[in-house]
PQR file with spaces between the fields and no chain letter, atoms N, CA, C, O and H, PARSE charges and radii, in Angstrom:
ATOM       1  N    UNK     1     -14.493  -59.165  265.533 -0.4000 1.5000
ATOM       2  CA   UNK     1     -15.939  -59.258  265.514 -0.0000 2.0000
ATOM       3  C    UNK     1     -16.451  -58.845  264.133  0.5500 1.7000
ATOM       4  O    UNK     1     -16.067  -57.797  263.613 -0.5500 1.4000
ATOM       5  N    UNK     2     -17.320  -59.671  263.541 -0.4000 1.5000
ATOM       6  CA   UNK     2     -17.841  -59.401  262.209 -0.0000 2.0000
ATOM       7  C    UNK     2     -18.974  -58.381  262.256  0.5500 1.7000
ATOM       8  O    UNK     2     -19.743  -58.317  263.215 -0.5500 1.4000
ATOM       9  H    UNK     2     -17.632  -60.522  263.963  0.4000 1.0000
ATOM      10  N    UNK     3     -19.050  -57.598  261.205 -0.4000 1.5000
ATOM      11  CA   UNK     3     -20.131  -56.627  261.085 -0.0000 2.0000
ATOM      12  C    UNK     3     -21.004  -57.025  259.900  0.5500 1.7000
ATOM      13  O    UNK     3     -20.500  -57.231  258.797 -0.5500 1.4000
ATOM      14  H    UNK     3     -18.425  -57.650  260.426  0.4000 1.0000
ATOM      15  N    UNK     4     -22.290  -57.130  260.122 -0.4000 1.5000
ATOM      16  CA   UNK     4     -23.220  -57.515  259.070 -0.0000 2.0000
ATOM      17  C    UNK     4     -23.958  -56.283  258.567  0.5500 1.7000
ATOM      18  O    UNK     4     -24.285  -55.389  259.347 -0.5500 1.4000
ATOM      19  H    UNK     4     -22.700  -56.963  261.019  0.4000 1.0000
ATOM      20  N    UNK     5     -24.224  -56.234  257.252 -0.4000 1.5000
ATOM      21  CA   UNK     5     -24.988  -55.087  256.728 -0.0000 2.0000
ATOM      22  C    UNK     5     -26.422  -55.127  257.237  0.5500 1.7000
ATOM      23  O    UNK     5     -26.951  -56.202  257.519 -0.5500 1.4000
ATOM      24  H    UNK     5     -23.959  -56.960  256.618  0.4000 1.0000
ATOM      25  N    UNK     6     -27.052  -53.970  257.355 -0.4000 1.5000
ATOM      26  CA   UNK     6     -28.447  -53.953  257.826 -0.0000 2.0000
ATOM      27  C    UNK     6     -29.354  -54.689  256.845  0.5500 1.7000
ATOM      28  O    UNK     6     -29.102  -54.703  255.640 -0.5500 1.4000
ATOM      29  H    UNK     6     -26.622  -53.097  257.125  0.4000 1.0000
ATOM      30  N    UNK     7     -30.386  -55.283  257.361 -0.4000 1.5000
ATOM      31  CA   UNK     7     -31.321  -56.023  256.509 -0.0000 2.0000
ATOM      32  C    UNK     7     -32.134  -55.050  255.662  0.5500 1.7000
ATOM      33  O    UNK     7     -32.216  -53.862  255.973 -0.5500 1.4000
ATOM      34  H    UNK     7     -30.591  -55.272  258.340  0.4000 1.0000
ATOM      35  N    UNK     8     -32.733  -55.561  254.590 -0.4000 1.5000
ATOM      36  CA   UNK     8     -33.570  -54.726  253.727 -0.0000 2.0000
ATOM      37  C    UNK     8     -34.764  -54.180  254.499  0.5500 1.7000
ATOM      38  O    UNK     8     -35.231  -53.073  254.231 -0.5500 1.4000
ATOM      39  H    UNK     8     -32.666  -56.526  254.337  0.4000 1.0000
ATOM      40  N    UNK     9     -35.257  -54.960  255.460 -0.4000 1.5000
ATOM      41  CA   UNK     9     -36.410  -54.537  256.254 -0.0000 2.0000
ATOM      42  C    UNK     9     -36.069  -53.298  257.084  0.5500 1.7000
ATOM      43  O    UNK     9     -36.908  -52.413  257.252 -0.5500 1.4000
ATOM      44  H    UNK     9     -34.878  -55.859  255.678  0.4000 1.0000
ATOM      45  N    UNK    10     -34.837  -53.237  257.604 -0.4000 1.5000
ATOM      46  CA   UNK    10     -34.433  -52.109  258.437 -0.0000 2.0000
ATOM      47  C    UNK    10     -34.269  -50.836  257.607  0.5500 1.7000
ATOM      48  O    UNK    10     -34.402  -49.734  258.139 -0.5500 1.4000
ATOM      49  H    UNK    10     -34.156  -53.956  257.467  0.4000 1.0000
ATOM      50  N    UNK    11     -33.985  -50.973  256.326 -0.4000 1.5000
ATOM      51  CA   UNK    11     -33.760  -49.812  255.475 -0.0000 2.0000
ATOM      52  C    UNK    11     -35.044  -49.219  254.907  0.5500 1.7000
ATOM      53  O    UNK    11     -35.039  -48.079  254.442 -0.5500 1.4000
ATOM      54  H    UNK    11     -33.877  -51.868  255.894  0.4000 1.0000
ATOM      55  N    UNK    12     -36.133  -49.962  254.934 -0.4000 1.5000
ATOM      56  CA   UNK    12     -37.386  -49.509  254.335 -0.0000 2.0000
ATOM      57  C    UNK    12     -38.165  -48.634  255.317  0.5500 1.7000
ATOM      58  O    UNK    12     -38.482  -49.068  256.425 -0.5500 1.4000
ATOM      59  H    UNK    12     -36.137  -50.888  255.312  0.4000 1.0000
ATOM      60  N    UNK    13     -38.472  -47.405  254.909 -0.4000 1.5000
ATOM      61  CA   UNK    13     -39.218  -46.477  255.758 -0.0000 2.0000
ATOM      62  C    UNK    13     -40.713  -46.657  255.536  0.5500 1.7000
ATOM      63  O    UNK    13     -41.183  -46.644  254.399 -0.5500 1.4000
ATOM      64  H    UNK    13     -38.216  -47.052  254.009  0.4000 1.0000
ATOM      65  N    UNK    14     -41.451  -46.823  256.613 -0.4000 1.5000
ATOM      66  CA   UNK    14     -42.907  -46.922  256.546 -0.0000 2.0000
ATOM      67  C    UNK    14     -43.471  -45.705  257.273  0.5500 1.7000
ATOM      68  O    UNK    14     -43.258  -45.556  258.477 -0.5500 1.4000
ATOM      69  H    UNK    14     -41.069  -46.833  257.537  0.4000 1.0000
ATOM      70  N    UNK    15     -44.188  -44.830  256.562 -0.4000 1.5000
ATOM      71  CA   UNK    15     -44.695  -43.616  257.207 -0.0000 2.0000
ATOM      72  C    UNK    15     -45.795  -43.925  258.222  0.5500 1.7000
ATOM      73  O    UNK    15     -46.628  -44.800  257.988 -0.5500 1.4000
ATOM      74  H    UNK    15     -44.361  -44.951  255.584  0.4000 1.0000
ATOM      75  N    UNK    16     -45.799  -43.211  259.344 -0.4000 1.5000
ATOM      76  CA   UNK    16     -46.857  -43.409  260.339 -0.0000 2.0000
ATOM      77  C    UNK    16     -48.205  -42.905  259.824  0.5500 1.7000
ATOM      78  O    UNK    16     -48.269  -42.038  258.952 -0.5500 1.4000
ATOM      79  H    UNK    16     -45.122  -42.500  259.534  0.4000 1.0000
ATOM      80  N    UNK    17     -49.276  -43.465  260.381 -0.4000 1.5000
ATOM      81  CA   UNK    17     -50.633  -43.046  260.049 -0.0000 2.0000
ATOM      82  C    UNK    17     -51.249  -42.335  261.242  0.5500 1.7000
ATOM      83  O    UNK    17     -50.995  -42.700  262.390 -0.5500 1.4000
ATOM      84  H    UNK    17     -49.223  -44.169  261.089  0.4000 1.0000
ATOM      85  N    UNK    18     -52.058  -41.322  260.969 -0.4000 1.5000
ATOM      86  CA   UNK    18     -52.808  -40.606  261.993 -0.0000 2.0000
ATOM      87  C    UNK    18     -54.272  -40.994  261.842  0.5500 1.7000
ATOM      88  O    UNK    18     -54.833  -40.908  260.750 -0.5500 1.4000
ATOM      89  H    UNK    18     -52.265  -41.026  260.036  0.4000 1.0000
ATOM      90  N    UNK    19     -54.888  -41.423  262.943 -0.4000 1.5000
ATOM      91  CA   UNK    19     -56.300  -41.800  262.928 -0.0000 2.0000
ATOM      92  C    UNK    19     -57.108  -40.716  263.614  0.5500 1.7000
ATOM      93  O    UNK    19     -56.814  -40.315  264.740 -0.5500 1.4000
ATOM      94  H    UNK    19     -54.432  -41.493  263.830  0.4000 1.0000
ATOM      95  N    UNK    20     -58.151  -40.241  262.902 -0.4000 1.5000
ATOM      96  CA   UNK    20     -58.995  -39.160  263.396 -0.0000 2.0000
ATOM      97  C    UNK    20     -60.413  -39.654  263.605  0.5500 1.7000
ATOM      98  O    UNK    20     -60.872  -40.569  262.922 -0.5500 1.4000
ATOM      99  H    UNK    20     -58.390  -40.567  261.987  0.4000 1.0000
ATOM     100  N    UNK    21     -61.110  -39.033  264.566 -0.4000 1.5000
ATOM     101  CA   UNK    21     -62.505  -39.367  264.845 -0.0000 2.0000
ATOM     102  C    UNK    21     -63.305  -38.072  264.838  0.5500 1.7000
ATOM     103  O    UNK    21     -62.906  -37.082  265.452 -0.5500 1.4000
ATOM     104  H    UNK    21     -60.737  -38.290  265.121  0.4000 1.0000
ATOM     105  N    UNK    22     -64.439  -38.088  264.138 -0.4000 1.5000
ATOM     106  CA   UNK    22     -65.308  -36.912  264.072 -0.0000 2.0000
ATOM     107  C    UNK    22     -65.925  -36.663  265.445  0.5500 1.7000
ATOM     108  O    UNK    22     -66.405  -37.595  266.091 -0.5500 1.4000
ATOM     109  H    UNK    22     -64.763  -38.892  263.640  0.4000 1.0000
ATOM     110  N    UNK    23     -65.912  -35.408  265.888 -0.4000 1.5000
ATOM     111  CA   UNK    23     -66.486  -35.066  267.192 -0.0000 2.0000
ATOM     112  C    UNK    23     -68.007  -35.020  267.151  0.5500 1.7000
ATOM     113  O    UNK    23     -68.651  -34.970  268.199 -0.5500 1.4000
ATOM     114  H    UNK    23     -65.522  -34.652  265.363  0.4000 1.0000
ATOM     115  N    UNK    24     -68.592  -35.036  265.949 -0.4000 1.5000
ATOM     116  CA   UNK    24     -70.041  -34.976  265.815 -0.0000 2.0000
ATOM     117  C    UNK    24     -70.672  -36.354  265.617  0.5500 1.7000
ATOM     118  O    UNK    24     -71.542  -36.758  266.389 -0.5500 1.4000
ATOM     119  H    UNK    24     -68.068  -35.076  265.098  0.4000 1.0000
ATOM     120  N    UNK    25     -70.231  -37.078  264.578 -0.4000 1.5000
ATOM     121  CA   UNK    25     -70.879  -38.356  264.249 -0.0000 2.0000
ATOM     122  C    UNK    25     -70.058  -39.584  264.642  0.5500 1.7000
ATOM     123  O    UNK    25     -70.574  -40.701  264.600 -0.5500 1.4000
ATOM     124  H    UNK    25     -69.524  -36.750  263.951  0.4000 1.0000
ATOM     125  N    UNK    26     -68.799  -39.402  265.021 -0.4000 1.5000
ATOM     126  CA   UNK    26     -67.975  -40.527  265.464 -0.0000 2.0000
ATOM     127  C    UNK    26     -67.291  -41.313  264.359  0.5500 1.7000
ATOM     128  O    UNK    26     -66.669  -42.339  264.634 -0.5500 1.4000
ATOM     129  H    UNK    26     -68.380  -38.495  265.055  0.4000 1.0000
ATOM     130  N    UNK    27     -67.391  -40.856  263.114 -0.4000 1.5000
ATOM     131  CA   UNK    27     -66.737  -41.541  262.000 -0.0000 2.0000
ATOM     132  C    UNK    27     -65.226  -41.486  262.172  0.5500 1.7000
ATOM     133  O    UNK    27     -64.673  -40.448  262.535 -0.5500 1.4000
ATOM     134  H    UNK    27     -67.897  -40.023  262.891  0.4000 1.0000
ATOM     135  N    UNK    28     -64.555  -42.618  261.910 -0.4000 1.5000
ATOM     136  CA   UNK    28     -63.099  -42.665  262.000 -0.0000 2.0000
ATOM     137  C    UNK    28     -62.500  -42.635  260.606  0.5500 1.7000
ATOM     138  O    UNK    28     -63.033  -43.236  259.673 -0.5500 1.4000
ATOM     139  H    UNK    28     -65.004  -43.461  261.616  0.4000 1.0000
ATOM     140  N    UNK    29     -61.385  -41.928  260.474 -0.4000 1.5000
ATOM     141  CA   UNK    29     -60.716  -41.738  259.200 -0.0000 2.0000
ATOM     142  C    UNK    29     -59.214  -41.758  259.457  0.5500 1.7000
ATOM     143  O    UNK    29     -58.780  -41.479  260.575 -0.5500 1.4000
ATOM     144  H    UNK    29     -60.952  -41.439  261.231  0.4000 1.0000
ATOM     145  N    UNK    30     -58.411  -42.081  258.444 -0.4000 1.5000
ATOM     146  CA   UNK    30     -56.961  -42.057  258.617 -0.0000 2.0000
ATOM     147  C    UNK    30     -56.312  -41.263  257.494  0.5500 1.7000
ATOM     148  O    UNK    30     -56.876  -41.101  256.412 -0.5500 1.4000
ATOM     149  H    UNK    30     -58.764  -42.308  257.536  0.4000 1.0000
ATOM     150  N    UNK    31     -55.115  -40.774  257.780 -0.4000 1.5000
ATOM     151  CA   UNK    31     -54.311  -40.053  256.797 -0.0000 2.0000
ATOM     152  C    UNK    31     -52.847  -40.192  257.205  0.5500 1.7000
ATOM     153  O    UNK    31     -52.544  -40.694  258.287 -0.5500 1.4000
ATOM     154  H    UNK    31     -54.657  -40.906  258.659  0.4000 1.0000
ATOM     155  N    UNK    32     -51.944  -39.748  256.338 -0.4000 1.5000
ATOM     156  CA   UNK    32     -50.531  -39.814  256.691 -0.0000 2.0000
ATOM     157  C    UNK    32     -50.231  -38.815  257.808  0.5500 1.7000
ATOM     158  O    UNK    32     -50.865  -37.764  257.911 -0.5500 1.4000
ATOM     159  H    UNK    32     -52.190  -39.340  255.459  0.4000 1.0000
ATOM     160  N    UNK    33     -49.269  -39.160  258.625 -0.4000 1.5000
ATOM     161  CA   UNK    33     -48.861  -38.356  259.771 -0.0000 2.0000
ATOM     162  C    UNK    33     -48.298  -37.011  259.317  0.5500 1.7000
ATOM     163  O    UNK    33     -47.567  -36.934  258.330 -0.5500 1.4000
ATOM     164  H    UNK    33     -48.755  -40.013  258.542  0.4000 1.0000
ATOM     165  N    UNK    34     -48.646  -35.957  260.046 -0.4000 1.5000
ATOM     166  CA   UNK    34     -48.083  -34.621  259.834 -0.0000 2.0000
ATOM     167  C    UNK    34     -47.231  -34.279  261.052  0.5500 1.7000
ATOM     168  O    UNK    34     -47.511  -34.744  262.157 -0.5500 1.4000
ATOM     169  H    UNK    34     -49.241  -36.020  260.848  0.4000 1.0000
ATOM     170  N    UNK    35     -46.199  -33.475  260.855 -0.4000 1.5000
ATOM     171  CA   UNK    35     -45.226  -33.151  261.903 -0.0000 2.0000
ATOM     172  C    UNK    35     -45.874  -32.621  263.189  0.5500 1.7000
ATOM     173  O    UNK    35     -45.394  -32.924  264.281 -0.5500 1.4000
ATOM     174  H    UNK    35     -45.972  -33.098  259.957  0.4000 1.0000
ATOM     175  N    UNK    36     -46.941  -31.846  263.083 -0.4000 1.5000
ATOM     176  CA   UNK    36     -47.561  -31.228  264.269 -0.0000 2.0000
ATOM     177  C    UNK    36     -48.628  -32.101  264.932  0.5500 1.7000
ATOM     178  O    UNK    36     -49.281  -31.649  265.873 -0.5500 1.4000
ATOM     179  H    UNK    36     -47.331  -31.599  262.196  0.4000 1.0000
ATOM     180  N    UNK    37     -48.821  -33.338  264.469 -0.4000 1.5000
ATOM     181  CA   UNK    37     -49.844  -34.226  265.036 -0.0000 2.0000
ATOM     182  C    UNK    37     -49.469  -34.742  266.423  0.5500 1.7000
ATOM     183  O    UNK    37     -48.302  -35.029  266.693 -0.5500 1.4000
ATOM     184  H    UNK    37     -48.291  -33.705  263.705  0.4000 1.0000
ATOM     185  N    UNK    38     -50.460  -34.856  267.293 -0.4000 1.5000
ATOM     186  CA   UNK    38     -50.319  -35.527  268.587 -0.0000 2.0000
ATOM     187  C    UNK    38     -51.697  -36.031  269.007  0.5500 1.7000
ATOM     188  O    UNK    38     -52.719  -35.488  268.588 -0.5500 1.4000
ATOM     189  H    UNK    38     -51.407  -34.622  267.073  0.4000 1.0000
ATOM     190  N    UNK    39     -51.717  -37.069  269.836 -0.4000 1.5000
ATOM     191  CA   UNK    39     -52.969  -37.697  270.258 -0.0000 2.0000
ATOM     192  C    UNK    39     -53.795  -36.714  271.088  0.5500 1.7000
ATOM     193  O    UNK    39     -53.250  -35.985  271.917 -0.5500 1.4000
ATOM     194  H    UNK    39     -50.887  -37.510  270.177  0.4000 1.0000
ATOM     195  N    UNK    40     -55.098  -36.697  270.864 -0.4000 1.5000
ATOM     196  CA   UNK    40     -56.105  -35.832  271.491 -0.0000 2.0000
ATOM     197  C    UNK    40     -56.087  -34.389  270.976  0.5500 1.7000
ATOM     198  O    UNK    40     -56.718  -33.515  271.570 -0.5500 1.4000
ATOM     199  H    UNK    40     -55.541  -37.289  270.191  0.4000 1.0000
ATOM     200  N    UNK    41     -55.374  -34.136  269.882 -0.4000 1.5000
ATOM     201  CA   UNK    41     -55.386  -32.808  269.263 -0.0000 2.0000
ATOM     202  C    UNK    41     -56.661  -32.663  268.432  0.5500 1.7000
ATOM     203  O    UNK    41     -57.027  -33.574  267.690 -0.5500 1.4000
ATOM     204  H    UNK    41     -54.862  -34.847  269.399  0.4000 1.0000
ATOM     205  N    UNK    42     -57.333  -31.526  268.558 -0.4000 1.5000
ATOM     206  CA   UNK    42     -58.503  -31.231  267.731 -0.0000 2.0000
ATOM     207  C    UNK    42     -58.014  -30.520  266.474  0.5500 1.7000
ATOM     208  O    UNK    42     -57.260  -29.549  266.544 -0.5500 1.4000
ATOM     209  H    UNK    42     -57.036  -30.786  269.161  0.4000 1.0000
ATOM     210  N    UNK    43     -58.461  -31.029  265.315 -0.4000 1.5000
ATOM     211  CA   UNK    43     -58.050  -30.449  264.039 -0.0000 2.0000
ATOM     212  C    UNK    43     -59.252  -29.829  263.337  0.5500 1.7000
ATOM     213  O    UNK    43     -60.400  -30.116  263.679 -0.5500 1.4000
ATOM     214  H    UNK    43     -59.073  -31.818  265.258  0.4000 1.0000
ATOM     215  N    UNK    44     -58.982  -28.988  262.364 -0.4000 1.5000
ATOM     216  CA   UNK    44     -60.044  -28.347  261.582 -0.0000 2.0000
ATOM     217  C    UNK    44     -60.309  -29.093  260.284  0.5500 1.7000
ATOM     218  O    UNK    44     -60.747  -28.493  259.302 -0.5500 1.4000
ATOM     219  H    UNK    44     -58.050  -28.755  262.086  0.4000 1.0000
ATOM     220  N    UNK    45     -60.050  -30.393  260.270 -0.4000 1.5000
ATOM     221  CA   UNK    45     -60.292  -31.195  259.071 -0.0000 2.0000
ATOM     222  C    UNK    45     -61.771  -31.542  258.968  0.5500 1.7000
ATOM     223  O    UNK    45     -62.462  -31.681  259.977 -0.5500 1.4000
ATOM     224  H    UNK    45     -59.695  -30.881  261.067  0.4000 1.0000
ATOM     225  N    UNK    46     -62.242  -31.680  257.743 -0.4000 1.5000
ATOM     226  CA   UNK    46     -63.666  -31.928  257.492 -0.0000 2.0000
ATOM     227  C    UNK    46     -63.961  -33.422  257.499  0.5500 1.7000
ATOM     228  O    UNK    46     -63.245  -34.209  256.879 -0.5500 1.4000
ATOM     229  H    UNK    46     -61.681  -31.567  256.923  0.4000 1.0000
ATOM     230  N    UNK    47     -65.020  -33.804  258.204 -0.4000 1.5000
ATOM     231  CA   UNK    47     -65.467  -35.197  258.264 -0.0000 2.0000
ATOM     232  C    UNK    47     -66.008  -35.603  256.893  0.5500 1.7000
ATOM     233  O    UNK    47     -66.826  -34.883  256.319 -0.5500 1.4000
ATOM     234  H    UNK    47     -65.602  -33.165  258.708  0.4000 1.0000
ATOM     235  N    UNK    48     -65.560  -36.757  256.354 -0.4000 1.5000
ATOM     236  CA   UNK    48     -66.058  -37.185  255.046 -0.0000 2.0000
ATOM     237  C    UNK    48     -67.525  -37.625  255.059  0.5500 1.7000
ATOM     238  O    UNK    48     -68.149  -37.702  254.001 -0.5500 1.4000
ATOM     239  H    UNK    48     -64.896  -37.341  256.821  0.4000 1.0000
ATOM     240  N    UNK    49     -68.082  -37.913  256.236 -0.4000 1.5000
ATOM     241  CA   UNK    49     -69.464  -38.396  256.322 -0.0000 2.0000
ATOM     242  C    UNK    49     -70.466  -37.264  256.566  0.5500 1.7000
ATOM     243  O    UNK    49     -71.421  -37.106  255.806 -0.5500 1.4000
ATOM     244  H    UNK    49     -67.574  -37.850  257.095  0.4000 1.0000
ATOM     245  N    UNK    50     -70.250  -36.474  257.628 -0.4000 1.5000
ATOM     246  CA   UNK    50     -71.261  -35.467  257.997 -0.0000 2.0000
ATOM     247  C    UNK    50     -70.865  -34.030  257.652  0.5500 1.7000
ATOM     248  O    UNK    50     -71.709  -33.136  257.712 -0.5500 1.4000
ATOM     249  H    UNK    50     -69.474  -36.602  258.246  0.4000 1.0000
ATOM     250  N    UNK    51     -69.595  -33.786  257.290 -0.4000 1.5000
ATOM     251  CA   UNK    51     -69.170  -32.443  256.923 -0.0000 2.0000
ATOM     252  C    UNK    51     -68.766  -31.563  258.093  0.5500 1.7000
ATOM     253  O    UNK    51     -68.424  -30.397  257.893 -0.5500 1.4000
ATOM     254  H    UNK    51     -68.909  -34.513  257.241  0.4000 1.0000
ATOM     255  N    UNK    52     -68.796  -32.096  259.319 -0.4000 1.5000
ATOM     256  CA   UNK    52     -68.361  -31.347  260.499 -0.0000 2.0000
ATOM     257  C    UNK    52     -66.895  -30.954  260.305  0.5500 1.7000
ATOM     258  O    UNK    52     -66.125  -31.728  259.736 -0.5500 1.4000
ATOM     259  H    UNK    52     -69.074  -33.043  259.482  0.4000 1.0000
ATOM     260  N    UNK    53     -66.497  -29.766  260.767 -0.4000 1.5000
ATOM     261  CA   UNK    53     -65.123  -29.320  260.553 -0.0000 2.0000
ATOM     262  C    UNK    53     -64.233  -29.474  261.782  0.5500 1.7000
ATOM     263  O    UNK    53     -63.266  -28.728  261.936 -0.5500 1.4000
ATOM     264  H    UNK    53     -67.123  -29.137  261.228  0.4000 1.0000
ATOM     265  N    UNK    54     -64.542  -30.429  262.658 -0.4000 1.5000
ATOM     266  CA   UNK    54     -63.678  -30.689  263.811 -0.0000 2.0000
ATOM     267  C    UNK    54     -63.487  -32.195  263.985  0.5500 1.7000
ATOM     268  O    UNK    54     -64.446  -32.936  264.201 -0.5500 1.4000
ATOM     269  H    UNK    54     -65.327  -31.035  262.533  0.4000 1.0000
ATOM     270  N    UNK    55     -62.233  -32.629  263.887 -0.4000 1.5000
ATOM     271  CA   UNK    55     -61.891  -34.038  264.077 -0.0000 2.0000
ATOM     272  C    UNK    55     -60.860  -34.119  265.198  0.5500 1.7000
ATOM     273  O    UNK    55     -60.080  -33.190  265.405 -0.5500 1.4000
ATOM     274  H    UNK    55     -61.454  -32.026  263.711  0.4000 1.0000
ATOM     275  N    UNK    56     -60.866  -35.239  265.916 -0.4000 1.5000
ATOM     276  CA   UNK    56     -59.970  -35.462  267.044 -0.0000 2.0000
ATOM     277  C    UNK    56     -58.994  -36.572  266.684  0.5500 1.7000
ATOM     278  O    UNK    56     -59.408  -37.634  266.218 -0.5500 1.4000
ATOM     279  H    UNK    56     -61.500  -35.994  265.747  0.4000 1.0000
ATOM     280  N    UNK    57     -57.689  -36.336  266.898 -0.4000 1.5000
ATOM     281  CA   UNK    57     -56.693  -37.379  266.651 -0.0000 2.0000
ATOM     282  C    UNK    57     -56.770  -38.376  267.798  0.5500 1.7000
ATOM     283  O    UNK    57     -56.569  -38.015  268.957 -0.5500 1.4000
ATOM     284  H    UNK    57     -57.352  -35.474  267.277  0.4000 1.0000
ATOM     285  N    UNK    58     -57.062  -39.635  267.470 -0.4000 1.5000
ATOM     286  CA   UNK    58     -57.233  -40.661  268.503 -0.0000 2.0000
ATOM     287  C    UNK    58     -56.079  -41.658  268.548  0.5500 1.7000
ATOM     288  O    UNK    58     -55.912  -42.346  269.554 -0.5500 1.4000
ATOM     289  H    UNK    58     -57.225  -39.928  266.528  0.4000 1.0000
ATOM     290  N    UNK    59     -55.277  -41.754  267.483 -0.4000 1.5000
ATOM     291  CA   UNK    59     -54.151  -42.691  267.478 -0.0000 2.0000
ATOM     292  C    UNK    59     -53.156  -42.309  266.391  0.5500 1.7000
ATOM     293  O    UNK    59     -53.520  -41.740  265.362 -0.5500 1.4000
ATOM     294  H    UNK    59     -55.412  -41.194  266.665  0.4000 1.0000
ATOM     295  N    UNK    60     -51.887  -42.637  266.644 -0.4000 1.5000
ATOM     296  CA   UNK    60     -50.823  -42.471  265.660 -0.0000 2.0000
ATOM     297  C    UNK    60     -49.964  -43.720  265.745  0.5500 1.7000
ATOM     298  O    UNK    60     -49.423  -44.038  266.805 -0.5500 1.4000
ATOM     299  H    UNK    60     -51.592  -43.099  267.480  0.4000 1.0000
ATOM     300  N    UNK    61     -49.837  -44.427  264.627 -0.4000 1.5000
ATOM     301  CA   UNK    61     -48.961  -45.602  264.649 -0.0000 2.0000
ATOM     302  C    UNK    61     -48.531  -46.012  263.256  0.5500 1.7000
ATOM     303  O    UNK    61     -49.070  -45.543  262.254 -0.5500 1.4000
ATOM     304  H    UNK    61     -50.277  -44.168  263.767  0.4000 1.0000
ATOM     305  N    UNK    62     -47.535  -46.910  263.213 -0.4000 1.5000
ATOM     306  CA   UNK    62     -47.026  -47.447  261.955 -0.0000 2.0000
ATOM     307  C    UNK    62     -47.705  -48.777  261.711  0.5500 1.7000
ATOM     308  O    UNK    62     -47.674  -49.667  262.561 -0.5500 1.4000
ATOM     309  H    UNK    62     -47.097  -47.291  264.027  0.4000 1.0000
ATOM     310  N    UNK    63     -48.314  -48.909  260.557 -0.4000 1.5000
ATOM     311  CA   UNK    63     -49.002  -50.150  260.202 -0.0000 2.0000
ATOM     312  C    UNK    63     -47.960  -51.189  259.788  0.5500 1.7000
ATOM     313  O    UNK    63     -47.120  -50.928  258.927 -0.5500 1.4000
ATOM     314  H    UNK    63     -48.339  -48.186  259.866  0.4000 1.0000
ATOM     315  N    UNK    64     -48.021  -52.363  260.406 -0.4000 1.5000
ATOM     316  CA   UNK    64     -47.082  -53.426  260.071 -0.0000 2.0000
ATOM     317  C    UNK    64     -47.487  -54.088  258.772  0.5500 1.7000
ATOM     318  O    UNK    64     -48.671  -54.272  258.491 -0.5500 1.4000
ATOM     319  H    UNK    64     -48.703  -52.576  261.106  0.4000 1.0000
ATOM     320  N    UNK    65     -46.488  -54.443  257.985 -0.4000 1.5000
ATOM     321  CA   UNK    65     -46.758  -55.121  256.722 -0.0000 2.0000
ATOM     322  C    UNK    65     -47.148  -56.560  257.026  0.5500 1.7000
ATOM     323  O    UNK    65     -46.511  -57.226  257.841 -0.5500 1.4000
ATOM     324  H    UNK    65     -45.526  -54.293  258.213  0.4000 1.0000
ATOM     325  N    UNK    66     -48.202  -57.033  256.364 -0.4000 1.5000
ATOM     326  CA   UNK    66     -48.661  -58.401  256.588 -0.0000 2.0000
ATOM     327  C    UNK    66     -47.711  -59.381  255.915  0.5500 1.7000
ATOM     328  O    UNK    66     -47.264  -59.158  254.790 -0.5500 1.4000
ATOM     329  H    UNK    66     -48.720  -56.492  255.702  0.4000 1.0000
ATOM     330  N    UNK    67     -47.410  -60.463  256.615 -0.4000 1.5000
ATOM     331  CA   UNK    67     -46.537  -61.488  256.056 -0.0000 2.0000
ATOM     332  C    UNK    67     -47.364  -62.440  255.206  0.5500 1.7000
ATOM     333  O    UNK    67     -48.475  -62.819  255.577 -0.5500 1.4000
ATOM     334  H    UNK    67     -47.773  -60.644  257.529  0.4000 1.0000
ATOM     335  N    UNK    68     -46.812  -62.818  254.069 -0.4000 1.5000
ATOM     336  CA   UNK    68     -47.507  -63.746  253.181 -0.0000 2.0000
ATOM     337  C    UNK    68     -47.268  -65.174  253.660  0.5500 1.7000
ATOM     338  O    UNK    68     -46.145  -65.544  254.003 -0.5500 1.4000
ATOM     339  H    UNK    68     -45.910  -62.510  253.767  0.4000 1.0000
ATOM     340  N    UNK    69     -48.312  -65.956  253.679 -0.4000 1.5000
ATOM     341  CA   UNK    69     -48.201  -67.356  254.081 -0.0000 2.0000
ATOM     342  C    UNK    69     -47.638  -68.168  252.923  0.5500 1.7000
ATOM     343  O    UNK    69     -48.020  -67.977  251.768 -0.5500 1.4000
ATOM     344  H    UNK    69     -49.224  -65.656  253.400  0.4000 1.0000
ATOM     345  N    UNK    70     -46.736  -69.066  253.245 -0.4000 1.5000
ATOM     346  CA   UNK    70     -46.162  -69.936  252.223 -0.0000 2.0000
ATOM     347  C    UNK    70     -47.093  -71.100  251.959  0.5500 1.7000
ATOM     348  O    UNK    70     -47.606  -71.715  252.894 -0.5500 1.4000
ATOM     349  H    UNK    70     -46.426  -69.222  254.183  0.4000 1.0000
ATOM     350  N    UNK    71     -47.314  -71.406  250.696 -0.4000 1.5000
ATOM     351  CA   UNK    71     -48.207  -72.512  250.336 -0.0000 2.0000
ATOM     352  C    UNK    71     -47.431  -73.795  250.191  0.5500 1.7000
ATOM     353  O    UNK    71     -48.013  -74.838  249.891 -0.5500 1.4000
ATOM     354  H    UNK    71     -46.897  -70.907  249.937  0.4000 1.0000
């Protein structure tokens, strides 16, 4: 049985993103994932819009790379 080397796509690491929502104004923001992140965790991060110091983690996922269309 032949063994094939892993594809370049399998070797490339894409860091997960954490999406936060302000508990005051509802603004959504994203940042790179931190080890202690989990969905519905309240953080002491500052909202970039209203300055509130409580944000809620609403999603964590890896963004897929967009495929380029061939012309």
